[in-house]
C-alpha positions as CSV (number, residue, x, y, z in Angstrom):
1,M,-8.3,19.9,18.5
2,V,-5.4,17.5,18.7
3,K,-6.3,16.6,22.3
4,A,-9.9,15.8,21.1
5,L,-8.4,13.4,18.5
6,S,-6.3,11.7,21.3
7,G,-3.1,13.1,19.9
8,V,0.1,12.3,21.7
9,P,2.7,15.1,21.7
10,I,6.1,14.1,20.2
11,R,7.8,17.4,21.2
12,N,7.6,19.2,24.6
13,R,6.4,22.5,23.0
14,G,3.8,21.0,20.7
15,G,3.7,21.2,17.0
16,L,4.1,17.4,16.3
17,Y,1.6,14.9,17.5
18,L,1.1,11.2,16.9
19,L,-2.6,10.3,16.2
20,P,-4.0,6.9,16.9
21,P,-5.4,5.1,13.8
22,P,-9.1,5.6,14.8
23,S,-8.6,9.4,14.7
24,C,-6.9,9.5,11.3
25,G,-10.2,9.5,9.4
26,T,-11.4,12.5,11.3
27,W,-8.0,14.2,10.6
28,K,-8.3,13.6,6.9
29,R,-11.8,15.3,7.0
30,L,-10.4,18.3,8.9
31,K,-7.3,18.7,6.7
32,P,-8.8,20.9,4.0
33,A,-10.2,23.3,6.6
34,L,-6.9,23.4,8.4
35,E,-5.1,24.2,5.1
36,E,-7.5,27.2,4.6
37,L,-6.2,28.5,7.9
38,R,-2.6,28.2,6.7
39,V,-2.0,25.2,9.0
40,E,0.2,22.8,7.0
41,P,-0.4,19.3,8.4
42,L,2.5,16.9,7.8
43,T,1.3,13.3,7.6
44,I,3.5,10.2,7.5
45,E,1.4,7.1,6.9
46,M,2.6,3.8,8.3
47,H,3.3,0.8,6.1
48,D,0.0,-0.8,7.0
49,A,-2.1,2.2,5.9
50,P,-5.0,1.2,3.6
51,D,-3.6,3.1,0.6
52,N,-0.2,1.4,1.0
53,L,-1.8,-2.0,1.3
54,A,-3.8,-1.4,-1.8
55,V,-0.6,-0.5,-3.8
56,A,1.2,-3.6,-2.5
57,K,-1.8,-5.8,-3.3
58,S,-1.9,-4.4,-6.9
59,A,1.8,-4.8,-7.4
60,A,1.7,-8.4,-6.1
61,Q,-1.3,-9.2,-8.3
62,S,0.3,-7.7,-11.4
63,A,3.5,-9.7,-10.8
64,L,1.6,-12.9,-10.3
65,E,-0.6,-12.3,-13.4
66,S,2.6,-11.7,-15.4
67,D,4.2,-14.9,-14.2
68,I,1.0,-16.9,-15.0
69,A,0.9,-15.4,-18.5
70,E,4.5,-16.3,-19.1
71,L,3.9,-19.8,-17.8
72,L,0.8,-20.2,-20.1
73,T,2.9,-19.1,-23.1
74,D,5.6,-21.6,-22.2
75,L,3.0,-24.4,-21.8
76,E,1.5,-23.5,-25.2
77,K,5.0,-23.6,-26.7
78,A,5.6,-26.9,-25.1
79,K,2.4,-28.3,-26.6
80,T,3.3,-27.2,-30.1
81,D,7.1,-27.4,-30.2
82,G,7.5,-30.2,-27.7
83,M,9.4,-29.9,-24.4
84,R,11.0,-32.6,-22.2
85,Q,8.7,-33.7,-19.4
86,D,11.2,-32.8,-16.7
87,A,11.8,-29.3,-18.1
88,L,8.0,-28.8,-18.3
89,S,7.5,-30.0,-14.7
90,R,10.4,-27.8,-13.4
91,R,8.9,-24.7,-15.2
92,V,5.5,-25.3,-13.6
């Protein structure tokens, strides 16, 4: 089965294989059936896996939204309380 998925053996006696990215979707579909056969697949996803990219995107978006909300609060405060022009420009 691993050969059909173009798996590359990592050890001489089998057991660990590296799968190319196009085969990973098929592997995920086979995983539940393999687990029923008591085969325990070990997966290590690379940093550019779709799930990892989604998490990084969400974290970056949350941080940016937080910074923007903080900036808007400061701008509103500057409008009501007054703030030196150079301090306001530096903050923006």
